[in-house]
ZAMARGU-4260 file (C-alpha; in steps of 0.2 Angstrom, whole numbers, plus 5000, padded with zeros to 4 digits):
<rodrens>
0) 4999/5001/5000 | 5016/5011/5004 | 5020/5010/4986 | 5003/5016/4981 | 5005/5034/4993
5) 5020/5039/4983 | 5015/5031/4965 | 5014/5049/4956 | 5029/5055/4965 | 5039/5041/4962
10) 5035/5040/4941 | 5040/5058/4939 | 5056/5055/4947 | 5059/5041/4936 | 5057/5051/4920
15) 5067/5065/4928 | 5081/5055/4931 | 5081/5049/4913 | 5083/5067/4908 | 5094/5073/4921
20) 5110/5081/4912 | 5118/5080/4930 | 5134/5066/4937 | 5125/5055/4950 | 5132/5059/4966
25) 5130/5051/4984 | 5120/5057/4996 | 5131/5065/5011 | 5121/5064/5025 | 5113/5048/5031
30) 5092/5051/5031 | 5090/5057/5050 | 5106/5071/5049 | 5099/5076/5034 | 5081/5081/5042
35) 5091/5091/5056 | 5098/5101/5045 | 5082/5103/5035 | 5073/5108/5051 | 5084/5123/5051
40) 5077/5130/5034 | 5061/5126/5033 | 5055/5144/5039 | 5064/5149/5024 | 5052/5136/5011
45) 5038/5139/4998 | 5026/5128/5004 | 5011/5119/4996 | 4999/5106/5006 | 4990/5102/5018
50) 4995/5083/5021 | 5004/5072/5034 | 5020/5067/5023 | 5032/5078/5020 | 5041/5081/5003
55) 5058/5093/5004 | 5063/5100/4987 | 5076/5110/4981 | 5073/5120/4963 | 5079/5129/4952
60) 5066/5143/4943 | 5074/5141/4928 | 5079/5124/4928 | 5065/5115/4914 | 5066/5100/4925
65) 5062/5108/4940 | 5046/5117/4931 | 5040/5101/4926 | 5042/5095/4942 | 5030/5108/4949
70) 5018/5109/4935 | 5015/5090/4938 | 5014/5093/4957 | 5001/5105/4951 | 4992/5094/4940
75) 4990/5084/4954 | 4986/5096/4968 | 4968/5087/4971 | 4980/5072/4977 | 4995/5080/4979
80) 4991/5094/4992 | 4978/5084/5002 | 4993/5067/5004 | 5009/5079/5006 | 5016/5095/5013
85) 5028/5101/5000 | 5041/5111/5005 | 5052/5121/4991 | 5067/5128/4995 | 5074/5141/4980
90) 5092/5135/4975 | 5101/5142/4961 | 5108/5131/4946 | 5124/5143/4943 | 5123/5140/4922
95) 5104/5145/4925 | 5108/5161/4932 | 5094/5161/4941 | 5098/5173/4958 | 5091/5187/4955
100) 5074/5176/4949 | 5074/5168/4967 | 5078/5185/4975 | 5062/5192/4967 | 5053/5178/4974
105) 5058/5175/4991 | 5054/5196/4993 | 5038/5195/4988 | 5024/5195/4999 | 5014/5184/4988
110) 5030/5171/4987 | 5016/5157/4981 | 5009/5166/4967 | 5025/5172/4960 | 5034/5158/4957
115) 5018/5151/4952 | 5019/5163/4937 | 5036/5161/4936 | 5039/5142/4935 | 5023/5136/4927
120) 5013/5150/4919 | 5031/5158/4910 | 5026/5175/4914 | 5041/5189/4915 | 5041/5198/4931
125) 5049/5212/4936 | 5066/5208/4947 | 5065/5214/4964 | 5073/5212/4981 | 5071/5220/4998
130) 5087/5214/5006 | 5082/5197/5018 | 5084/5188/4999 | 5101/5186/5000 | 5103/5179/5018
135) 5087/5168/5016 | 5098/5163/4999 | 5116/5158/5009 | 5105/5149/5022 | 5096/5136/5008
140) 5113/5136/5001 | 5125/5131/5015 | 5109/5118/5019 | 5109/5110/5004 | 5130/5112/5001
145) 5128/5099/5020 | 5115/5088/5012 | 5126/5086/4995 | 5112/5094/4984 | 5119/5092/4966
150) 5104/5093/4957 | 5085/5101/4952 | 5072/5096/4957 | 5081/5088/4971 | 5068/5079/4981
155) 5070/5072/4998 | 5055/5060/5009 | 5058/5055/5024 | 5078/5063/5022 | 5081/5051/5008
160) 5084/5058/4992 | 5074/5052/4977
</rodrens>
């Protein structure tokens, strides 16, 4: 029964791994240690859903695979948001040069809306930064490096990379 709980997400992860151009690296921390690190940045996440199970995902707004992931989540939102609480952490892929967009999303009063505008609707929005974004980005970056985040989306379920 546990398989069917995660089946839609597992399917997406299988498809995304086929398209991943990143080299496969090992998760640096144990699941327990990973969850401890995640706790330090949890309040910095953009959160969707009300479910009991937590999914933590590092994404880049300009990464096509991150965009596919978010599209998938929103297409299945009636199921996904009931079962899961999805924590999204904006973490730049250097080749995507998304730092200013990440700052804009983090600085927004309506992070969830701006994230969807950029990643799902492909809307062009005016870049803006209120100053706190750099600190938040640094906290997420430090946590990601400790965990060993090497691709986007980088999906964690129960502290394990999927």
